[in-house]
C-alpha positions as CSV (number, residue, x, y, z in Angstrom):
1,M,33.2,-9.0,5.7
2,K,30.5,-8.6,3.1
3,S,28.1,-6.2,4.8
4,A,28.3,-3.5,7.5
5,L,26.0,-1.2,9.4
6,V,27.3,2.2,10.4
7,I,25.2,3.7,13.2
8,G,25.5,7.5,13.1
9,Y,26.6,9.7,10.2
10,G,28.6,12.5,11.6
11,Q,32.3,13.2,10.8
12,I,33.5,9.7,11.8
13,G,30.5,7.6,10.5
14,R,30.6,9.4,7.2
15,E,34.3,8.5,6.7
16,V,33.8,4.9,7.9
17,A,30.9,4.4,5.5
18,S,32.8,5.9,2.6
19,Q,35.8,3.7,3.1
20,L,33.8,0.5,3.6
21,S,31.8,1.2,0.4
22,A,35.0,2.0,-1.5
23,A,36.4,-1.4,-0.3
24,G,33.4,-3.1,-1.8
25,V,31.5,-3.8,1.4
26,H,27.7,-3.4,1.1
27,T,27.2,-0.6,3.6
28,S,24.1,0.6,5.4
29,V,24.0,3.8,7.4
30,A,21.4,4.1,10.2
31,T,20.4,7.7,11.2
32,R,17.4,9.3,12.8
33,S,17.1,11.4,9.6
34,G,17.0,8.3,7.3
35,P,14.0,7.8,4.9
36,A,10.7,7.4,6.6
37,S,9.6,4.5,4.4
38,A,11.7,2.0,2.5
39,P,15.5,2.2,2.7
40,E,17.1,4.7,0.4
41,V,20.0,3.7,-1.8
42,V,22.6,6.3,-2.8
43,A,25.8,6.1,-4.8
44,A,28.8,6.2,-2.4
45,G,30.4,8.9,-4.6
46,N,27.5,11.2,-3.9
47,V,27.7,11.1,-0.1
48,D,27.4,14.6,1.3
49,T,30.6,15.2,3.3
50,T,29.6,18.6,4.7
51,P,29.5,18.6,8.6
52,S,26.1,17.9,10.2
53,L,24.1,21.0,11.0
54,G,22.5,19.7,14.1
55,S,18.9,18.9,14.8
56,A,17.5,21.2,12.1
57,A,19.3,19.3,9.4
58,A,18.7,15.9,11.1
59,N,15.0,16.4,10.5
60,S,15.5,16.8,6.7
61,S,15.4,13.5,4.7
62,T,18.3,14.7,2.6
63,A,20.5,16.1,5.5
64,N,23.3,13.6,5.2
65,L,23.1,11.7,1.9
66,R,22.2,13.0,-1.6
67,T,20.4,11.2,-4.3
68,P,22.9,10.0,-6.9
69,A,23.6,12.5,-9.6
70,S,24.3,9.7,-12.1
71,A,24.0,6.0,-12.4
72,T,27.8,5.6,-12.7
73,S,29.9,5.4,-9.6
74,P,33.3,3.8,-9.0
75,H,32.0,2.5,-5.6
76,P,29.1,0.3,-4.5
77,E,26.1,2.0,-3.1
78,I,25.3,2.9,0.5
79,T,21.9,2.1,1.8
80,R,20.4,4.7,4.2
81,V,17.9,3.5,6.8
82,R,16.0,5.3,9.6
83,A,16.9,4.1,13.1
84,D,17.4,5.8,16.4
85,A,20.4,4.6,18.3
86,A,18.4,4.8,21.5
87,D,15.8,2.4,20.2
88,P,17.0,-1.3,20.4
89,A,14.1,-2.6,18.2
90,Q,15.0,-0.2,15.4
91,L,18.7,-1.1,15.7
92,L,18.0,-4.8,15.6
93,E,15.9,-4.3,12.4
94,A,18.6,-2.1,10.8
95,A,21.3,-4.7,11.7
96,A,19.5,-7.7,10.4
97,G,21.8,-9.6,8.0
98,T,24.9,-7.5,8.5
99,D,28.3,-9.0,9.3
100,I,29.6,-6.1,11.5
101,I,28.4,-2.9,13.1
102,F,30.3,0.3,13.5
103,A,28.9,2.5,16.3
104,C,29.7,6.0,15.3
105,V,27.1,7.8,17.3
106,H,28.2,11.0,19.1
107,A,26.8,14.3,20.3
108,P,26.6,17.0,17.6
109,Y,30.0,18.5,16.8
110,D,30.8,21.8,18.5
111,S,34.4,23.1,18.1
112,R,34.1,25.0,21.3
113,V,33.7,21.7,23.2
114,W,36.7,20.1,21.6
């Protein structure tokens, strides 16, 4: 496996993307809050691991991934793309050229539900 697409970037998607990147797999993350224009590339070591803050944070272009603090990182980069899991055309575009897809979409986390 050379490339992967992780759909969703909550608690599970964040961990899957981090592990894939650490293993040397070119990793893309598709979220509704991805960049509006071209895909954004961030260093895997600079992935924000704080829990998602729901829809308010999802509307922020920096809600889930941070811009690299430095050019040096022990892991390959993660590409962040905008795609809504409910839109097949967006998912097809985001998945073009990837070897595997990890579907990590879930409702916003609420500890009262779990």
